[in-house]
N, C-alpha and C positions, 0 to 999 in steps of 0.2 A: 447482452452477450449470452449465448447459450453455452452451457457447460455439458460436454459429451463425455460419457464414461469410457473406460478402456474397452468395454464390450460394445460400444457404439450406441448406447442408450442415452437419450437426453435426460440429464439429471435435473436441471432447472434452468430458468432464464433469469439472469441477474436484474433485468428490468422490473421483475415482479416481486423482488424481495429486498430485504436489508441484510447485508452480511458483513462480517467483521472478523478480525483476528485478535488473539490475545498475546500476551508477552512470552508464552512458552517457546522454547527453542525449536526452530524448524529448519529444514534443509530441502534442497531440490529432491523430488521424489514423488511418492504417491500421496494424494490428499482426498478428503471428502468433506462435505458440508453437513454439520450436525444441527438439526432443527432445535431451536430454543423453546422453552416452555412459554415465554411471553412474546408478544408481537412488538414491532417498532412502530411508534406513532409518528408517521411521516407527515409533515405539514402540507405536502403536495399530493402524495398517493394515499393518504389515510393510514389506517392500521394494516400493516403488512407483515408476513412471516419473517422471522429473524433467524439467521443461520450463522454458525461459527466455523471458520476454516480450521480444519484439523488434519494433522499428519496421520495417514492411514496405517493402522496396525495390520497384522496378518489375518485377523479374524473379521475384517470389514468386507462386506460383499463386493464383488468386482463390479456389479452393476451401478454402484454409486461412487466408485473410485476413478479419479482422473490424474494424469501425470502433469506436473507443473514445476517450472523453475521457481526457486525461492531465493531471494536476496535478503539476508539479515543485515541489520545495521550494526555499527560498532561505535560506541560513545567516543566522541572527540576524534573521529576519523572518517574516511570515505571508503566505502566498499563498492565492489562492482561485480558484474556477472555478464557473461556473453550468452546471448540467445541466438542459437544457430538455426538455419533453415533445415526442415525435414529431419528433425532430431527425434520425433515422436513425442515431444513435449509441446503442447499447444497452448499452454497457459503460463502466466507469470504473476507472482505476488511478491511483495516486499513487506517488511515490518510496518506497522501502523505509523502514519505520518502524524507527528504531534509536535511540530516545530522544525523538523528536518527538511532538507531539500533533496529532490531527486533529479537526475539528468539522464537524457537519452541521446545516444549517438548511433547512427546507422552507417556502416561502411560495406558496400557491396552485399555480401552474403551474411554478414553478422551485424546484429544490433546489440549494443552494449548499454546496460543500465547502471547508474551510479546512485548511491544513497549516502548523503553527506550529513554529518552531525557535528555541530560546533558548540556542544553543551557547555564545555568549560569556559569558552569565550563569552557566551551569553550569561552564564552564571556569575562570572566575575563582574560584569556590568550591572546585573540585577542586584547582587548582594553586597559586593565589596564597595562599589562606587555609589550605591543607592541612587542610580540614575533612573530616569523615566523609562518605564517598561517598553513603551513604543520605540524609543531611541535604541534601547538595548536589543530589541528584536531586529530592528533594521540592521544593526551592526552584525548581529549573529547571522542573519540571512545573507548579508554581503560576504561574510567569511565563508559560509557554506558554498555559495556560488563560486567563489574563487577556488575553493578546494576541488570542486568538480572540474572547473576549467583547467586547473593545473595538471590534471591527469587525462582529461578528455579533449581538451582543446576548446577554442572559442565557438565552434560550430555546434556544440552540444545544446540541445533544448533543455532548459531547466524549469522545473515546477517547484516553486517555493511556497512558503506559507501565505504569501500575498495571493497566490492563485487558488489555494484550496481552503482559505478561510480561517486559518489558525492565527487570528490577530484580533485586536479590539476587545470590547467588553464581553465577558463570559467566554473568552477564547479557551479557557481550560476545559470546557465541557465538550469541545468539538474535536473529533478524530476523523482521519481520512484513510480509507483503504485505497491504495494505488495498485492497479492490476492491469493485465494485458492479455491479449489472445493473438494467435497466429492465423491470418486469413487463409482459408482453404485453397483459394485459387492462386493468388500471387505469392503466398508464403511469407509476406511481410507482416510485421508486428504492429498492432494497434493498441493504444493505451487509454484506459478510462480511470476515473476516480469516483468514489462515493464518500461524501462527507456526511457525518451524522452527529447528532447531539445525544450524548449518553443519558441526558435527563429524560429522553423520550423512549428509553428502552424499558419495557415492562419487566418487573422482577429483577432489575439490574442491581448491582452492588451499590449504585448511587442512591437508590431508594431505600 
């Protein structure tokens, strides 16, 4: 996915980089990608540049700024956002997936994205009942999927931890950035994801 700035300049191609978001509060608006001091050691692409998604302040050059929808998550709830055609916002991001589920539903001219979190439900099974973590995650994912269906209907496409790899051994080290872009010709929305291992980030907090 090529990211084009508000001035029409190609900022970068996401196929060539690793990029991620942090836990800082973000909202729909202007963004840029800040290059990190260390690379990401990708098992497929080798050592590649790493960038962090940042909300753009007034002092950031226009040539690297792009407009994007942003959907924050809410603990123990489901949030949603409408992505409209020809709105001037060609990109979409949501908070890092770390056990949550997302849903996508398209109706004529509007695509709506959902972000569901059932932390309290999973935490109860993990800690209070001392249940097997795999079983607890299955119950949590099932609850999140139902949360999305309750507001979006049964025809929503759901992406859960089973799809993006947040399960099994060492699951705590894996994070997923779910993002999308609006096609220039059809105006429809396409969605991608990039799953990464925080242990492979040079100069990261983990090291």
